C-alpha positions in Angstrom: -59.4 20.0 -49.7 -61.3 17.3 -47.8 -59.8 15.9 -44.3 -58.9 12.7 -44.6 -60.4 10.1 -42.3 -58.6 8.9 -39.6 -58.9 5.5 -37.5 -59.5 6.1 -33.7 -56.9 4.5 -31.8 -58.1 1.1 -30.2 -58.7 1.1 -26.6 -55.4 -0.7 -25.0 -56.6 0.3 -21.4 -54.4 -2.6 -19.2 -58.3 -3.3 -17.4 -59.3 -6.6 -19.0 -63.2 -6.5 -19.8 -63.1 -9.5 -17.4 -61.8 -7.8 -14.4 -65.2 -8.2 -13.0 -65.2 -12.1 -13.3 -62.2 -12.3 -11.4 -63.2 -9.6 -8.7 -66.1 -11.7 -7.8 -64.1 -14.6 -7.5 -61.9 -13.3 -5.4 -64.8 -12.1 -3.2 -66.1 -15.5 -3.1 -63.1 -16.8 -2.1 -62.7 -14.4 0.9 -65.8 -15.0 1.9 -65.2 -19.0 2.2 -62.2 -18.0 4.3 -64.1 -15.7 6.5 -66.6 -18.3 7.2 -64.5 -21.2 7.8 -62.5 -19.1 10.4 -65.9 -18.3 12.1 -66.6 -21.6 12.4 -63.3 -23.7 13.0 -61.1 -21.0 14.7 -58.1 -23.6 14.9 -58.2 -24.4 11.3 -54.7 -24.8 9.4 -53.8 -23.0 6.1 -53.8 -26.8 4.7 -57.5 -27.6 5.4 -58.3 -24.1 3.9 -56.8 -25.1 1.0 -59.0 -28.1 1.0 -62.2 -26.5 1.6 -61.9 -23.4 -0.7 -60.5 -25.9 -3.7 -58.2 -23.4 -4.4 -54.0 -24.3 -4.8 -51.9 -23.9 -1.6 -49.6 -21.4 -2.9 -52.9 -19.1 -3.9 -54.8 -20.0 -0.5 -51.5 -18.7 1.5 -51.6 -15.3 -0.9 -55.3 -15.1 0.2 -54.7 -15.5 3.8 -51.7 -13.3 3.5 -54.2 -10.7 2.1 -57.2 -10.8 5.0 -54.5 -10.6 7.6 -52.7 -7.6 6.1 -56.0 -5.5 5.3 -56.5 -6.8 9.5 -59.7 -8.5 8.4 -58.5 -11.7 10.3 -55.8 -12.2 13.3 -53.8 -14.6 14.5 -52.4 -16.3 17.7 -49.9 -18.9 17.8 -51.2 -21.1 20.7 -48.5 -24.2 20.2 -45.6 -25.0 18.4 -47.3 -26.1 15.1 -51.0 -24.6 16.0 -52.6 -21.3 15.4 -56.2 -19.8 16.7 -57.5 -17.2 13.9 -60.1 -14.9 14.4 -62.1 -12.6 12.8 -61.8 -8.5 13.7 -64.5 -6.4 14.3 -63.0 -4.8 10.3 -63.2 -8.2 9.1 -66.8 -8.5 10.3 -67.5 -5.3 8.2 -65.8 -6.2 5.3 -67.8 -9.6 5.4 -71.1 -7.4 5.7 -69.9 -5.4 2.1 -68.8 -8.7 0.5 -72.5 -10.1 1.2 -74.5 -7.2 -0.3 -72.4 -6.9 -2.8 -72.6 -10.8 -4.0 -76.2 -10.5 -3.3 -76.6 -7.8 -5.6 -74.7 -9.2 -8.4 -76.8 -12.7 -8.1 -79.9 -10.4 -8.5 -78.7 -8.8 -11.3 -77.3 -12.3 -13.0 -80.6 -13.8 -12.0 -82.5 -11.0 -14.3 -79.9 -11.5 -17.2 -80.4 -15.0 -17.0 -84.6 -15.0 -17.0 -84.0 -12.2 -19.9 -81.7 -14.8 -22.0 -83.9 -17.6 -21.3 -87.4 -16.2 -22.1 -85.5 -14.2 -25.6 -84.4 -17.7 -26.6 -88.0 -19.4 -25.7 -89.6 -16.5 -28.0 -87.1 -17.7 -30.7 -88.1 -21.3 -30.2 -91.8 -20.4 -30.5 -91.4 -18.5 -33.8 -89.4 -21.5 -35.4 -91.9 -24.0 -34.4 -89.0 -25.6 -32.1 -91.4 -27.2 -29.5 -89.4 -30.5 -28.2 -86.9 -28.8 -25.8 -83.8 -29.9 -23.4 -81.7 -28.4 -20.7 -78.2 -29.2 -20.5 -76.9 -28.4 -16.6 -77.8 -29.0 -12.9 -77.3 -25.0 -11.8 -79.6 -22.7 -11.1 -79.4 -21.4 -14.8 -80.6 -24.9 -15.7 -83.4 -24.5 -13.0 -84.5 -21.2 -14.5 -84.4 -22.7 -18.3 -86.6 -25.7 -16.9 -89.1 -23.7 -15.2 -89.7 -21.4 -17.7 -90.1 -23.9 -20.5 -92.5 -26.1 -18.4 -94.7 -22.7 -17.7 -94.6 -21.8 -21.7 -97.7 -22.8 -23.7 -97.1 -24.9 -26.5 -93.2 -25.9 -25.4 -92.2 -29.5 -24.1 -89.0 -30.1 -21.9 -88.0 -33.8 -22.8 -85.5 -33.7 -20.0 -82.3 -32.1 -18.3 -78.9 -33.0 -19.3 -76.2 -33.6 -16.7 -72.8 -34.6 -16.6 -70.9 -37.5 -14.5 -71.0 -36.9 -10.7 -74.1 -35.1 -10.8 -77.5 -36.3 -9.6 -80.0 -37.7 -12.0 -83.0 -37.0 -9.3 -85.1 -33.9 -10.1 -86.8 -32.2 -7.6 -89.5 -31.0 -10.2 -90.0 -34.6 -11.6 -88.6 -34.1 -14.8 -86.6 -36.6 -16.3 -82.7 -36.2 -16.2 -80.4 -38.1 -18.3 -76.4 -38.0 -18.6 -75.0 -36.2 -21.6 -74.4 -39.4 -23.5 -78.1 -40.2 -23.4 -78.9 -37.3 -25.5 -78.6 -39.6 -28.6 -81.4 -41.5 -27.4 -83.9 -38.0 -27.0 -86.1 -36.7 -29.3 -86.0 -33.0 -29.1 -85.5 -29.8 -31.4 -82.9 -27.7 -29.3 -81.2 -28.2 -26.3 -80.1 -24.8 -24.2 -77.0 -25.3 -22.9 -76.6 -23.9 -19.4 -73.3 -25.0 -18.3 -69.9 -24.7 -20.1 -69.3 -28.4 -19.2 -71.9 -29.4 -21.8 -70.2 -27.2 -24.4 -66.5 -29.3 -23.8 -68.6 -32.5 -24.0 -69.6 -31.6 -27.1 -66.4 -30.5 -28.5 -65.0 -33.9 -27.6 -68.2 -35.7 -29.1 -68.4 -35.6 -33.3 -71.2 -37.5 -33.3 -73.5 -34.8 -32.0 -75.4 -31.9 -33.9 -74.0 -28.7 -32.7 -76.7 -26.7 -34.9 -79.2 -28.1 -32.2 -77.5 -25.8 -29.3 -78.8 -23.0 -28.1 -76.1 -21.3 -26.0 -78.2 -19.8 -23.3 -75.1 -19.7 -20.4 -72.4 -17.6 -23.0 -75.3 -15.0 -24.0 -75.8 -14.5 -19.9 -71.7 -14.3 -19.1 -71.7 -12.0 -22.3 -74.5 -9.8 -20.7 -73.5 -9.9 -17.0 -70.0 -8.6 -17.6 
């Protein structure tokens, strides 16, 4: 008698597949706090909140964490003023976080380069020669550089969101998102989530012309 096939139980591990993303974000906040304390020993928690751009409650939690770990210590110098300073353990932690950050950055760059090259090979095989790049970040820079250095491909311009500069150091034409309707292109390489959000609100845009570069990079990085 044949044994009945059984389905394997799904992995119900409480560890999220995006835990590494959160860890990287937490590291970035801690490194920012370290830099602020080094430069401005008399900085207030309110200003730390403003500089890091996170919620006041979250900033307070991070300050409690770094002080509980012994990375930063505080000394009250007046009724309403505190003096923060880095400890030797804090400097050691900063060095460790910096090394990890640089390692992640290098890995992400390699992934980005691989994804961009793959997308451009797809464009060449399909005859999509006129390409646009959506984004003002480093991923967009990588995409633009690869397009301009690829034979048979033309970079018609870069698209950026509101508040971003329309001046390109490489001399490439830069446009705002809505200007995409005036551009002649075969595909747009999407390099930042903000463009995805904009297209979701703009039903007149042909979504078939998008190549999701940023999504692929995120999938391969974590």
